[in-house]
C-alpha positions, 0 to 999 in steps of 0.5 A: 391551488393546482399551480403550486402543487405543480411548482412546488411552492408554499402558497403563503411563501413562494420563494421559501426554498422547502425542506424534504421530509425523506422518511415521509415523503413530504415536502414543508415549508420552512417560514409556516410548516405547511406541507406543501406536497405529501407522499412525493416520490424520490426520484434522486439516489437511494437511501443512505447506507448505515455506514455513511458519515454524518456529512455524506450524501450518498444515497445508495442502498446497496453498499460499496462496490463488491471486492472481487478479491473477497469472492463469496465472503463479500457479503455482510448483513447490516442492522440498525437498533435505531427508533423509528420515530427519532430525528434524522441527520441532514444525510438521512442517517437517524440520530443515536442509531446503532449498526450491528454487522452480522459477519462469520468470524472467518470473513471478519478474519479475512477483511481485517487482515486485509486491512493490515496488509493495506496499512503495511503497504501504504508505510512501504509505498507498494502499489496497489497490485501488491497489495491485493497479491498479498491478500490472495497470498494470505487467502491461499495460505489460510485456505491450505493451512501452510502456516497453521500456528505462525503469528500473524505478523510473520504471516502478513510480512511474508505474504507482502514479500512473496507479493513484491517478488510476484509483481515486480517491485523488489523489495528485500526480507531485511527491508520487509523485517525492519517495517514489520519488526519481524526478524528476517530469519522467520520470514525466510521460514514462512516464505520457503513454505508459501513457495512450496504451496503455490500452485505456480512457484515460478510466478515468484521472481528472483530479485534482479540487483539493477532493480534496487539501484534507481530506489536507492539513489533517489533516496539519496541527495545527489547533485549528479543523480543520474550519472551516479545511478548509471555507473552504479547500474554497470558496476553491480553487473560486472562486478558479479562477474570479476568480483569475489562477492558471490553470495553477498545480501543485494542491498550490500552489493548495491550499497558498496557500488554506491559508495564507489561511484559517489567516491569517484565522482566526488559526491559528498556521500558518506556510509551512514547517508547509504545505511539510512537509505539501504539498511547495510551497515557502514562496515558491510559497505567498506567490506563489499567497497574493498572487495570492488576497488582492486578492479575499479578500472573495469567496473565503470563505463567507458565513457564514465569520467573520474572526478577523482583519480584512482589512486586517490580512492578512500582506501578503508 
């Protein structure tokens, strides 16, 4: 008897794998139902949380890791309406149980907003640091009440735009507006209020036009991608000095520079192709291109080889 208890094997079926009853702490033989061990101490991980899925084996009772973004609001009470005598799933969760979360409305709003920000930044391909910064900015706006009465989607979009500039991941207002279906004017108004309420307004960086070049060039099917990217970066820097494009939108300037570089390198890229990536309309691209064309010889790097002569460049 002692030998069977030490090895935890059924006396009648020594080779049968035992079933562990997590609730009662019993080890049961599946062949004959003999209780081999009673009140066994489970030395594995703790009991599953109420949020575990049916196939999960996580036995942590303490829940997920603390999210420092929530601060003191990262606390919630979870209760269940399960019957103590009901059957269990493989994960240890009771069948037919219903979990009730006891959390304040303010905390629930913060969590819901955090999920919406995560979804929006994921759709735009933004890094996690931007997501976290956008949530922190939203939380500060909620505490300062600087955007009271504004629609939630406008506030979220503005917080994402502000976070992009704070974290060095430049996105234009037009790009944010297209993803969130919000008017650019509304984002601009909210942005000025958020910037004024920040403890350190200088943390919001200015958008550098050349930072937009790699992302836009990567979105085009370019055969000479490295050459075009280098030329466009040089063009936008020189164009600000010698061309009359002051006050133009950054996306418009980059779009015009891309079209000019592609024309000089004999790349088969149309204004419609550029519009799909940058969002600038073909007419706007044409206007910027015409402003750059008179100084085309001064805009390109010295080592750039024109595969199409300057006199044969498109005249719009």
